[in-house]
C-alpha positions as CSV (number, residue, x, y, z in Angstrom):
1,M,10.6,-10.2,-5.3
2,T,11.0,-9.1,-1.7
3,A,8.7,-6.7,0.1
4,H,9.3,-3.0,-0.3
5,T,10.1,-0.9,2.7
6,H,9.3,2.5,0.9
7,S,5.5,2.3,1.3
8,I,5.0,6.0,0.6
9,P,1.6,6.4,-0.9
10,F,1.4,7.8,-4.5
11,T,5.1,8.0,-5.1
12,I,7.0,6.2,-7.9
13,D,8.1,3.0,-6.2
14,Y,9.3,0.7,-8.9
15,V,10.1,1.0,-12.6
16,E,10.0,-1.9,-15.1
17,I,12.0,-1.6,-18.3
18,S,11.1,-3.8,-21.2
19,V,14.1,-5.4,-22.9
20,T,14.5,-7.7,-25.9
21,D,17.7,-9.5,-24.7
22,M,18.0,-10.0,-20.9
23,Q,21.7,-10.7,-20.8
24,V,22.6,-7.7,-23.1
25,A,20.4,-5.5,-20.9
26,R,22.0,-6.6,-17.6
27,D,25.4,-6.2,-19.2
28,F,24.6,-2.7,-20.4
29,Y,23.0,-1.3,-17.2
30,G,25.6,-3.0,-15.1
31,A,28.5,-1.4,-17.1
32,A,26.9,2.0,-17.6
33,F,25.5,2.6,-14.1
34,G,26.8,-0.2,-11.8
35,W,23.4,-1.8,-11.3
36,S,23.2,-5.3,-10.1
37,F,20.4,-7.8,-10.7
38,T,18.4,-10.5,-9.0
39,T,17.3,-13.1,-11.6
40,Y,13.8,-14.5,-11.4
41,G,14.0,-16.9,-14.3
42,D,14.6,-16.2,-17.9
43,Q,11.9,-13.5,-18.2
44,Y,12.6,-11.1,-15.4
45,S,15.4,-9.6,-13.4
46,G,15.1,-7.2,-10.4
47,I,17.2,-4.0,-10.5
48,R,19.4,-2.9,-7.6
49,T,20.9,0.6,-8.0
50,A,23.4,2.3,-5.6
51,A,20.4,3.3,-3.5
52,E,19.4,-0.3,-2.8
53,M,22.9,-1.8,-2.3
54,G,22.8,-1.5,1.5
55,S,19.3,-2.9,1.9
56,D,18.2,-6.5,2.3
57,G,16.8,-7.4,-1.1
58,E,15.2,-4.1,-1.9
59,E,14.9,-3.3,-5.6
60,A,14.3,-0.1,-7.6
61,G,12.6,-1.9,-10.5
62,G,13.0,-4.7,-13.0
63,L,13.9,-5.8,-16.5
64,L,11.0,-7.6,-18.3
65,L,11.8,-9.7,-21.4
66,V,9.6,-8.8,-24.3
67,E,9.6,-9.5,-28.1
68,K,9.5,-5.8,-29.1
69,V,10.1,-2.5,-27.4
70,T,8.1,0.5,-28.4
71,R,9.4,4.0,-27.6
72,G,7.3,6.9,-26.5
73,G,6.0,6.0,-23.1
74,P,7.1,7.7,-19.8
75,L,10.7,8.9,-19.8
76,V,12.8,7.6,-17.0
77,L,15.5,10.1,-15.9
78,L,18.6,9.1,-13.9
79,Y,20.8,11.5,-12.0
80,A,24.5,11.9,-12.4
81,D,27.0,14.2,-10.7
82,D,29.0,14.5,-13.9
83,I,27.0,14.5,-17.2
84,D,30.0,14.2,-19.4
85,D,31.2,11.1,-17.5
86,A,27.7,9.7,-17.8
87,V,27.7,10.1,-21.6
88,K,31.0,8.2,-21.8
89,R,29.7,5.4,-19.6
90,V,26.5,5.0,-21.7
91,T,28.4,5.0,-25.0
92,R,31.1,2.6,-23.7
93,A,28.5,0.2,-22.5
94,G,26.8,0.2,-25.9
95,G,24.1,2.9,-25.6
96,T,23.5,5.5,-28.2
97,V,23.0,9.2,-27.3
98,V,20.1,10.6,-29.3
99,N,19.8,14.1,-27.8
100,G,22.2,16.3,-26.0
101,P,23.8,16.9,-23.7
102,Y,21.9,20.2,-23.5
103,D,21.1,22.9,-21.0
104,F,17.7,23.0,-19.3
105,P,16.3,24.8,-16.3
106,G,18.0,23.1,-13.4
107,G,21.2,21.9,-15.2
108,R,22.1,19.7,-18.2
109,R,20.8,16.4,-19.6
110,F,20.9,14.0,-22.4
111,H,18.8,11.2,-23.8
112,F,20.0,7.8,-24.9
113,L,18.8,4.5,-26.3
114,D,19.7,1.3,-24.5
115,P,20.5,-1.9,-26.6
116,S,16.8,-2.8,-26.7
117,G,15.8,0.6,-28.0
118,N,14.4,2.2,-24.8
119,E,14.9,5.9,-24.5
120,L,16.0,7.1,-21.0
121,G,17.7,10.3,-19.9
122,V,20.4,11.4,-17.5
123,W,20.5,14.8,-15.9
124,S,22.9,16.7,-13.8
125,A,22.7,20.0,-11.8
126,S,25.8,21.4,-13.5
């Protein structure tokens, strides 16, 4: 992994997502959100989102291969300009919407399960 340039104390800097099948996870997140990956062997892949694409090796997080995923930890929320398009992208890529879309103070959002069973959310201002 390359050094981060963020270096802002006490901010969320990097998120690791546990997955049960590395290739399926890379395929899902790549298809749903356009993420790309840096492979560090069979057990780990660094995540590059649109925010990191112009930087030299910067990553937003990683995929960590595990035997079992347990839901109920911190909820990672992604932003989308168009929530309905995000629902379509997630379901086409193999994810399952488990809640919403629904209105909340600040916009609309939905929650989904990735192919490993992780629950994440997507929100939009409209």
